[in-house]
C-alpha positions in Angstrom: -7.8 -20.7 -31.7 -6.2 -17.6 -30.3 -8.2 -14.4 -30.1 -6.4 -11.0 -30.4 -7.8 -8.7 -27.7 -5.7 -5.9 -29.0 -3.0 -4.4 -26.8 -0.8 -5.5 -24.0 -1.6 -8.1 -21.4 -1.6 -7.2 -17.7 1.8 -5.9 -16.4 3.4 -8.4 -14.1 3.6 -7.2 -10.5 3.6 -8.4 -6.9 0.5 -6.4 -6.1 -2.9 -6.1 -7.7 -5.8 -3.9 -6.8 -8.7 -2.0 -8.3 -9.4 1.7 -8.6 -12.2 3.6 -10.5 -13.1 0.3 -12.3 -9.5 -0.2 -13.5 -7.2 -3.0 -12.6 -4.0 -1.8 -11.1 -0.7 -3.6 -10.7 2.6 -2.6 -9.1 5.8 -4.1 -7.6 7.3 -5.5 -10.8 10.8 -6.8 -10.3 12.0 -5.1 -13.5 10.2 -1.8 -12.7 9.9 -1.6 -8.9 8.6 2.0 -8.9 6.0 1.6 -11.6 2.2 1.5 -11.2 0.2 0.3 -14.2 -3.5 0.9 -14.8 -5.7 -1.1 -17.2 -7.8 0.4 -20.0 -11.3 1.6 -19.2 -13.0 -0.6 -21.7 -11.0 -3.8 -21.0 -9.4 -4.6 -17.6 -7.2 -7.2 -19.3 -5.6 -4.6 -21.6 -2.8 -2.4 -20.4 -1.9 0.3 -22.9 1.8 0.7 -22.5 3.3 3.2 -21.8 0.2 5.4 -21.6 -1.3 4.0 -18.4 1.9 3.7 -16.3 3.3 6.1 -13.8 6.5 6.1 -11.8 6.1 6.8 -8.0 9.5 7.6 -6.5 10.6 8.4 -3.0 13.6 10.0 -1.4 14.7 6.9 0.4 15.0 4.8 -2.8 12.5 2.2 -1.6 10.6 -0.1 -3.9 6.8 0.0 -3.9 5.6 -2.2 -1.0 1.8 -2.0 -1.3 -1.2 -0.4 -3.0 -4.8 0.1 -2.1 -7.8 2.4 -2.8 -8.7 4.7 0.1 -11.8 6.7 -0.2 -11.5 8.7 -3.5 -7.7 8.2 -3.6 -5.4 5.4 -4.6 -2.6 4.9 -2.1 0.9 3.8 -3.2 3.2 2.7 -0.3 6.9 2.4 -0.1 8.5 1.1 3.1 9.2 4.6 4.4 6.8 6.8 2.4 3.2 7.1 1.3 1.8 8.7 -1.9 -1.8 9.3 -3.1 -3.1 9.3 -6.6 -6.0 11.6 -7.0 -8.2 12.6 -9.9 -9.6 10.7 -12.9 -7.1 8.1 -13.9 -9.1 6.9 -16.9 -9.1 10.4 -18.4 -5.4 11.0 -17.6 -6.4 13.9 -15.4 -4.8 12.9 -12.1 -1.8 13.7 -9.9 0.5 11.9 -7.5 1.0 13.7 -4.1 3.4 12.8 -1.3 1.4 12.1 1.9 4.3 11.1 4.2 8.0 11.0 3.5 8.7 9.3 6.8 6.0 6.6 7.1 5.0 3.8 4.7 3.8 0.2 4.7 6.2 -2.7 5.2 3.7 -5.5 4.1 1.1 -5.3 1.4 -0.7 -8.2 3.2 -1.1 -6.0 6.3 -3.4 -3.5 4.4 -7.1 -3.7 5.3 -10.1 -1.4 5.0 -12.0 -1.0 8.3 -15.0 1.4 8.5 -13.6 3.6 5.8 -10.1 3.7 7.2 -7.1 2.1 5.6 -5.1 0.1 8.2 -1.5 -1.1 7.6 1.7 -1.9 9.3 4.6 0.6 9.2 8.2 0.1 10.4 7.2 1.7 13.8 3.9 -0.1 14.3 0.3 -0.2 13.0 -1.1 2.9 11.4 -4.4 4.1 9.8 -5.4 6.8 7.3 -8.6 8.0 5.8 -8.3 9.1 2.2 -5.0 10.8 1.6 -4.6 12.0 5.2 -1.3 11.7 7.1 -1.1 8.2 8.7 -2.0 8.1 12.4 -1.2 5.7 15.2 -3.8 3.1 16.0 -4.6 3.3 19.7 -2.7 6.6 20.4 -0.5 6.7 23.5 -1.7 9.0 26.2 1.5 11.1 26.3 2.0 11.2 22.5 -0.9 11.2 20.1 1.4 10.5 17.1 2.6 7.2 18.7 0.7 4.1 19.5 0.6 2.3 22.8 2.2 -0.8 21.1 4.8 1.1 19.1 7.5 0.2 21.7 6.9 -3.5 20.9 8.1 -2.8 17.3 11.5 -1.4 18.5 13.6 -4.4 17.7 17.2 -3.2 17.8 17.9 -4.6 21.3 16.3 -8.0 20.6 18.4 -10.9 19.3 18.1 -11.2 15.5 16.5 -14.6 15.6 13.7 -13.3 17.8 12.9 -10.1 15.8 9.7 -9.6 13.9 9.6 -10.3 10.2 7.5 -7.3 9.4 7.3 -7.8 5.6 5.5 -11.2 6.2 2.8 -9.6 8.4 -0.8 -10.2 7.6 -3.7 -7.9 8.6 -7.4 -8.4 8.1 -10.7 -6.8 9.1 -12.9 -8.8 11.5 -16.3 -7.5 10.2 -18.3 -9.0 12.9 -16.3 -7.4 15.7 -15.3 -4.4 13.7 -11.6 -4.9 14.6 -8.3 -4.9 12.7 -6.2 -8.0 13.4 -2.5 -8.0 12.7 -0.3 -11.1 12.7 3.4 -10.4 12.9 5.7 -13.5 12.6 9.1 -13.8 14.3 12.2 -14.6 12.2 12.8 -17.9 13.9 
């Protein structure tokens, strides 16, 4: 027998997360800029179109990752970062641009480490706390905005078959060692 739960099923998306006791999906092929939040009473019910927002950027990128970060919900594009703040369940929230130049290239690279959100950008690994501007991990001595390993991510002079496949990168938190590990495959 079928049971009517009332409402719409979860919205299809490449990415799934949670925020404020709501299930969140994003990265739909048919709506690549849409973020959908579940109902407060039922995580399997997505009231359409009430609990959906469009998060656009200037570069025209699709959403590339989502994650909670402190009291915020972060929405990444390849080259921009946005933060959802406020009470989503009550509809009292806003979406702010955190960075128009730096985003996340792989949803699977996102990891929480000691309250910081770690992820891989086009220029190398970055971290942010809450809705702060992303910073380099392991800052270079001569430039605090860049990382010591950022030059390794400059791939233009490397033959195409030896370049990193950034979107297939995977990051995780080694809780015992309190480290962020990042695996970046080569195209080959």
